[in-house]
N, C-alpha and C positions, 0 to 999 in steps of 0.2 A: 517554479512554484505551481502547485496544482490545487484543485478543490475537492478531489475525491468523487467527482461526478463523472462516471464513465460515459465516454462518447460512443464507443463502439466495442463490440466483442470481436477480436481478430483471431487469427490462428497462426501457429508456427509453421510456415511453409517449408522451411529448410533449416538445418542446424549443422554447422561445421565446427570442428574443434572438440576439445574435451575439458578436463578440469583446469587446464592452464589457460583457458580463455575460449570464448565461442563467438562465432559470427551467426547471428540469427536473421533470417528473412521473415518478416511478419506480413501476412496477408491482411489488408485492412480496407479493401474496397475503395470507395470514393474519398475516404479520409486522406489517402495518399496525395490527392491533388493539392492539398494545402501544406505539404511537407517539403522541406529542402534540407540539404546537408547542413549540419550544425544545430538543427532544432532539437528540442527536448520532447520526448514522449514518455509517459509513465506506462510501463508494461507490467501488469499485475502489481502496480504500486511502486515499481522500481524506475527511477529516472534514468533514461538511456538517451544517447545522442544518435540522431539519424546521420548515417554516413552516405547513404544513397537512397533514392526513392524512384519508383516506377509508377505506372498508371494505377496499380492497385496494391502496391507493397512498399515496404521500406526495409532497409538493412541496418543493423546496429551491432556494435561490438560489445561483448560482455566481459568485464574484467574478472580475473580469477577470484578476487575478494568478493565480488558481487555473487558469483556462483556459490561461494562457500557460505555466505551470510543470508541468502534469500532462497526462495524456492525456484528461481529461474533455472538453476542447475538440474531441476527435475522435469522441466517442460520439454517433452519430446516432440518430434514432428507430428503435426496434426492436433497438438494440444491447443485449447482455446484460452485466450488471455484477454483481460480487461485493458482497454486503451484509453488514454486521455492526453490531449495536447496541453502544453503549458498554458496557464491562464494569462490573458492580457490585462494590462493595467485598467482598461475600461470595462472589463467583464464584471458581471454580477458574481459575487462570491456565494454561490448557492449551497456549497458543502461547508468545509472548513479549511484552514490553511494546512496544506499537505506539501512536504518538501520532495517526496519521492525517495527519501533516504530511509530505507527499512531499518527499524530498530531491532528486530528479532523475528524469529519464526515461532508461531504458536501452533497449537494442535486443536483441530475441531474435535471435541469430545462427543457431542451429540447434537442432533438437529431434528426437530419435529414440528408438526403443524401447530399453528396458533391463530385462530380466526381465519382470515383469508390469506394470511402469510405463514411465516415460520419463525421459530425461535431457535437460536444456536447458542451452545455453550462452548467456550474456547479456553483452553489452558494458556495462561499468559506466559510469554517467554520469560526466562529467568531475569529478575531484577527490574521488570517493567510494570509489575502490578501497581506499584506506588504512583504511577502516572495516570492511572485509570480512575476516573471519578464517575459515580452514578449520574447519568444524564450528560456526561461529558462526551467528547468526540474521540473516535479511533478510526483508523483506516485499515481495512482488511482486504488484502489482495487489490489494493488501490481504490476501494469503495468507502466513501465517507459514511460512517454509521454512528449511532448513539448507543452508549453503554446503558443497557436497561437495568442491570444490577451487577454487583461484583462481590467477590470474596477475596481472601488473601492470595489465592492461587489461580482463580479463573474468573471469567466474566461472561455475561450473556448479552446478545444483541437481538433485536427484533428486525425481521426482514419483511418488508412490504411486498405485495405482488409485483409492483413496477420494478423493484430491484431484482427480484427473482427472474423476471422476464428479460431484462435488458443487461444483465451482467452474468458472469460465470457462477455467481452465488446460487443460482437456481440449480446448478449441477452438483452442489456440495453433498457429500456423504461422509459420515464419520467412519474411521479416523482419516483426517486429511491435514497436511501441513499448510500453514497460511502465513503470508507476509503480514507483519504487524508494524504499523507506524503509529506511535502514540502522539498525543496532542503537543504540537510545537510549543504552545504557550506554557504548558506544564513543565517542560524541560527548562525553559528560560527562567521561570519562577524559582525552580529548585536551584539553578546556578546563581541567581541573585541572592537567595537566602544563604547559600554557602559562603558567598563573598561577605555578606553582612555579618555572619557568625564569626568568620575569620578576622574581620576588622574589629569586632567587639571583643574578641579574646586576646588581641594583641595589646602590648603595653601602650597605654595612652589612647586606646581605642574607645569606641562608644561603650558606655557602661550604664 
């Protein structure tokens, strides 16, 4: 489990493999000192498992399914990535509950200045717009953000200067493909409602 609060921007130091799976070495500076084999790290919002770590790097294996369903398949050597270690039970939950299970890939349609920060408009991945609520939470490339407004097909987020400075979002330019994870609570609410409707519709169910 993560919070969507990026700890560090790292970079892809090396990449081996292809569409059938990849081994990534991520340069992460002093963050590597707290990592060991088996630990979880969110890389651009994707939960990955550390298999080896050195003084300033860690290595992780990326499954073919992950390469197909996220933008990690597009991260070449030298590419910068947002990094967050798994949250501990005693930590403050400063962002929102993020699983690191990307729900789909959206597209940055436009981004421009707004006050001291910027405002971005993103096309929602197919089937995910229903989980987005105005003032609700969304994780984009692993960054916890608030939905400023939404339509049936896209949504907007406001980016403050701190976020632009300390994550890769400061490098965004349209068009760009983005990992999107919608709010975990919204998905559970939908599932509970589906069960309730099914029970209500069954013979002898709630009426």
